C-alpha positions as CSV (number, residue, x, y, z in Angstrom):
1,X,88.1,93.7,123.2
2,X,88.2,91.7,120.0
3,X,91.6,90.6,118.6
4,X,92.5,91.1,115.0
5,X,95.1,89.1,113.2
6,X,96.7,91.0,110.2
7,X,98.4,88.8,107.7
8,X,100.8,90.6,105.4
9,X,103.2,89.6,102.7
10,X,102.9,87.2,99.8
11,X,101.6,84.4,102.0
12,X,98.2,85.4,103.4
13,X,97.0,82.0,104.6
14,X,97.6,80.5,108.0
15,X,99.5,77.3,108.2
16,X,98.3,74.7,110.8
17,X,100.8,72.1,112.0
18,X,99.6,68.5,112.3
19,X,99.7,68.8,116.1
20,X,97.4,71.8,116.0
21,X,95.1,70.1,113.6
22,X,94.9,67.0,115.8
23,X,94.2,69.2,118.9
24,X,91.4,71.1,117.0
25,X,89.9,67.8,115.6
26,X,89.9,66.2,119.1
27,X,88.1,69.2,120.5
28,X,85.6,69.4,117.7
29,X,84.6,65.7,117.7
30,X,84.6,65.0,121.4
31,X,81.1,63.7,122.6
32,X,78.9,66.7,123.1
33,X,81.1,69.2,121.3
34,X,79.7,71.6,118.7
35,X,82.0,72.0,115.7
36,X,80.8,75.6,115.2
37,X,81.8,76.6,118.7
38,X,85.3,74.9,118.3
39,X,85.8,76.7,115.0
40,X,85.1,80.1,116.7
41,X,87.4,79.2,119.6
42,X,90.3,78.3,117.3
43,X,89.4,80.9,114.6
44,X,89.2,78.3,111.8
45,X,86.5,77.6,109.3
46,X,84.1,74.7,110.0
47,X,84.6,73.5,106.5
48,X,88.3,73.3,107.1
49,X,87.7,71.2,110.2
50,X,85.6,68.7,108.3
51,X,88.2,68.6,105.5
52,X,90.9,67.8,108.0
53,X,88.7,65.1,109.4
54,X,88.2,63.5,106.0
55,X,92.0,63.7,105.3
56,X,92.8,62.1,108.7
57,X,90.3,59.3,108.2
58,X,91.8,58.4,104.7
59,X,95.4,58.8,105.8
60,X,95.3,56.8,109.0
61,X,96.0,53.1,108.9
62,X,93.7,50.6,110.4
63,X,93.9,50.2,114.2
64,X,92.1,48.2,116.9
65,X,89.3,49.8,118.9
66,X,89.7,49.5,122.7
67,X,87.9,46.5,124.2
68,X,85.3,47.2,126.9
69,X,84.7,44.4,129.4
70,X,81.3,44.3,131.1
71,X,80.3,42.1,134.0
72,X,78.7,38.9,132.6
73,X,74.9,39.0,132.8
74,X,72.5,36.1,132.8
75,X,71.2,35.4,129.3
76,X,67.7,36.7,128.7
77,X,65.3,34.4,126.8
78,X,64.2,36.4,123.7
79,X,62.8,35.8,120.3
80,X,65.2,34.8,117.5
81,X,65.6,38.3,116.0
82,X,65.4,41.2,118.5
83,X,67.6,43.6,116.6
84,X,66.6,47.1,117.5
85,X,69.2,49.1,115.5
86,X,71.4,48.1,112.5
87,X,74.3,50.5,111.7
88,X,75.8,49.9,108.2
89,X,78.9,51.8,107.2
90,X,80.0,52.7,103.7
91,X,82.8,50.0,103.7
92,X,80.2,47.3,104.4
93,X,80.8,46.9,108.1
94,X,77.5,46.2,109.8
95,X,76.7,46.4,113.5
96,X,73.4,45.1,114.9
97,X,72.4,46.2,118.4
98,X,70.0,44.1,120.3
99,X,67.0,45.6,122.1
100,X,68.2,44.3,125.4
101,X,71.8,45.7,125.0
102,X,73.0,47.8,127.9
103,X,73.5,51.5,127.3
104,X,77.2,51.2,128.2
105,X,77.7,48.5,125.6
106,X,75.8,50.5,122.9
107,X,77.9,53.6,123.7
108,X,81.2,51.7,123.6
109,X,80.3,50.0,120.3
110,X,79.2,53.2,118.6
111,X,82.3,55.1,119.8
112,X,84.5,52.3,118.5
113,X,83.0,52.8,115.0
114,X,84.1,56.5,115.0
């Protein structure tokens, strides 16, 4: 049976605490998550989730990304430029991913850019 929330009185908008917002943002932007599904689950608009993400990204201070240590592999002889992917962010940060990079290293590097 569907649930209906009736908002009465002069204030008809719901208020979300920062903890609730963080919980919803974490659920919406986990790997493999679908924002539309999360918005239905928490009964919040998808546009509001994206707005909260923009606000969180501008309000948070710079922080370090966790380091990922991989076992050392023997160097592979390769041509001078074997860049397969170049990711360039708006702030000018550029990440070049070599064609021989391991999937674990590529995943860790891209997650650190989030």
